[in-house]
C-alpha positions, 0 to 999 in steps of 0.5 A: 050845015056841015059847012057853016059849022066848019066855017064857025069852028075855024073863025077867030075866037075873042080873047078874055082878060084875066079877072084879077082880085087885087085884094088877094094879090096884095095880100099874096105879095104883102104876106107871102113873098116876103120873110118877115114885114121888116122888108117894108122898109127896104122896100121903101127905101129902095123906091126912094134911092132908085128915084134919087138915082134916076134923077141924078142920071139927068143932073148929076149934080141934083141932091141926094137926100132921104129922110124918114120921120116915125110917129105915133103909129105913122111914117113918112119918107121923103126923097129928093129924087126924079119924083112922078108924073100923074101918068107914072103914077097910073103906070108905076103905082097901079098897074100890077107887074110894070116897073117903069115905061120904056124910054123914059128917064126912069128906064134909061137908069135902069141898070143902076137901080136896086129894084122896081118902082111900084110892086114893091110898095105893096110890101107895105101892106104888111104893117100899114092899112093906108098908103099915100103918095105924094110926088112931084116930077122933076121933069115937069117941075111946072105940073102940080103935086099928085097925090096916090092913096091906097088901102089894103082893100086894094082900092086907090085914088090919084088926085092933083093937089095944090102946088105948095103941097110939095114944093120941091121934086121928089116924093113923100110916102105916108104910111099908117099902121095896121091894128097890131103893127104900130111896132114896127112904125116906132122910130127905134125900130125904124132907125135899127131897120134903116141902118140893117138895110141901108148902111152902104147906100150912096146917099145921105139917108136918115132917121129924124136927125140920125144918120143911117149910112156909114161910108165908106164900108169898113173894108174901104176905109184908109188905115195907117198899116196893116195892123191898124186895118186887121184890128178895125175889120176885126171889130167890125166882124165882132159886130156884125157876126158876133165872133172875133175872127181868125183873119181877114180876106179881101174880096175885091174882084173888079171884073165881078162888081164885087168889094167885100171882106171874108172873115175866117172863123175862130173855130171848127165848123161841120162842113156840111153846115151852110153859110149865111153870108151878108150880100148889099146889092148896090149898097142895099142889105139883100140877104143875111143868108146867101149860102150859094155865095161861096164853094162848098169848101169854104165853109171856114168864112162868114162874108159881107160884100157889096155887088153890083152884078148879081141878080136878086130873086123877086123877093129881092131877099136871096141870089137868083142862080145864073151864070153870073153867080157861078162866075163870081163863086168861082171868083170869089174861091180863087180869091180865098185859094190865093190867101191860103197859097199867100200864107204858105209863102210868107207867114207860115205862123198865121197859117199854122194857126188857121190849120190848126182849126180848119184844116178840113176845109183846106183838105177838102180843097186840095183833094179836088186842086192838085196845086193847092195840094202841092202848095199846102202838103208841108202843112196839112197835119195827118195822124201817123204812127210817127205822131202828127205830121204833114204827108211830106215828112212823113214820105220822107220818113219812110220808103212805102206810105201805108194807110188804114181807110178807117179809125178802127183799122189804124187803132187795131195796128197802130201800136204793132206797126209802129213797133215793127217800123212800119209808117202808117197814116190814119186815113179813117178821117174826113178826106184823108185816104183820098189825099193820101192816094194822090199824093204820087201826083203831086210827089213823084215817085212816092209809093202809097200801100193800103195797109193789110192784114197780110202786110202786118203779119209779114213784118211780125217774127215767125216764131221758131218751128220747133217751137210752134211744133211743141205748140201744135195741140194748143194752137189746134184747140185755139183755132177749133175755137174760132173757127167758127167766128170766121177766124184763123189763128197764127202764132208770131213774137212781136212788140210791144211785150204787153199786147197778148194777141192782135186782131187783124182783118181787111175789107176783104175779110169783113166782106167774106164774113158778111157774106157768110153771115149772110148766108146762113140766115138765108132761104134755099135760094139766097143761100145758094146764089150767095154760095156761088159769090164764096171766093178766096178772100182771107179770114180775119185772124188772131195773131197770139204773141208768142213773146207775152207771158200770159200767152206762154202760161196759157200755152202750157195748159193741157186742159183743150176746154180751158184753152178755148175759154182763154183763147175766146177772152183773147179774141174778145180782148182784142176786138175792144183794144181795136175798138171794133163794133162787136157782132151779137156773136162777139158779144155772146163769146165775150160773155161766155169766156168771162162766165166760163172764166169765173167758173174755172177761177171760183171751182175747187177739187179739195176734200173740203168741197167734196164733203159739202 
């Protein structure tokens, strides 16, 4: 018994066949694989063009015609292609997931096909309740035409027709609109969709008598000269994308099978904005939203191109991410990079116009590409204490290129540093600090240093020791007032005279300040841990300008409480001038100082006030 059971368990199992709900599969393919009902027309054009391509692989002189006729909720698509035999109909149109028989004429021309026979035809059920295909094979011209009729419930019939039903080889597809979808089969809609998808197809495609194809492509047409070509491409861009480009860049990359053009946007866009590029596959529009076609740094262009090397996804509405696409992306990036270097070498006016809008994109490229940084160094603009300059010009003027990492730090020190002859670059904008730090790698000998509070203070003139000693009581009262805020007070003499006080800190001081605040709010355990992290980081400092008349008057006050209130006012004003975000303690200080000064200004010890 056990032996029999063992033998039975080891016996081979009979294979089972998957049960396919054809109606559900048709619904899945026709309603969920594609993003819009309009793709039905692309699938019809695609099958027609593939059929013509297959015939021309055998008969290069064969006619290449595709005709579409729309009327009263019906559409007829005729092609002069290779046609189908009855066996082809069963194999290609009625077998889900199969596109052609290996070894036949269709398969031999496979590399030239846009899509696949059969499965794409199911997309027509988005707009049609019935599809009828009448075809006559060019390979067996004596065989009668064959008819395949399918309905949206997943059923189909196949029958042969009399010879007169279709005299010439080729295929005719008839669609009957489903309820509510007749607009998709209207003649004006069909014409518009045919032009959208098929304007670059290599064959004669017409809707009624209206031509669909418009060849050669705008970037391949002969023009009288560069200026005429630029005007024609600008007109093409305006019609396609809706803007007048700053310039156009040829994207002819033969090894990658790429032909097209990139249009430079006339206004700045966010680097995070994903560009939508138009990609045609062997003339057929594949997608208008190919956002992975170019490197991320090239966000300042919109592309339209035709390719025969990229793979489409199953829906044929986007590109398949593979090694070929990665190589194409690199090749197109190199083409745009070459355009930039060409402008730098021979057309500085156009380069300046481009950089005035898109310097951010070039900076994004230059921070990863030393050759591009070296090329663009004389052209890329930076905000500096000497005005808006390139790093090349700024480095020639200053032995040390100081920079700040935030816009707030720059605004804090720029007026003072400029008055003292210290050159500072605002590195707070996107990519700028990285490029400044990379400067020595492309300009050997350049000294780059981050500006800190000590550097600024060292460039300010010290006050005479005797005068500072005479003001020790004032300085002591001011330091006592700001000590709880983690801020020291120092006295210096600097220009411009109109600035009474300067608030200076750096990243180390801010980190220490944040640590101290966290320590105050933590429980005993975390307070001990944070306390152990206390370092020798410098504290923030309020630098009082001894040359400023207001500071001189405050320093002559004899009332310590009034000195404290005035010091708090100077501290708050310095924070506001630096455009630094205020902590709750800083906001409370500003409010307290303002009220204190109002009380002092309205206070009176006159006899009349006393009698009241």
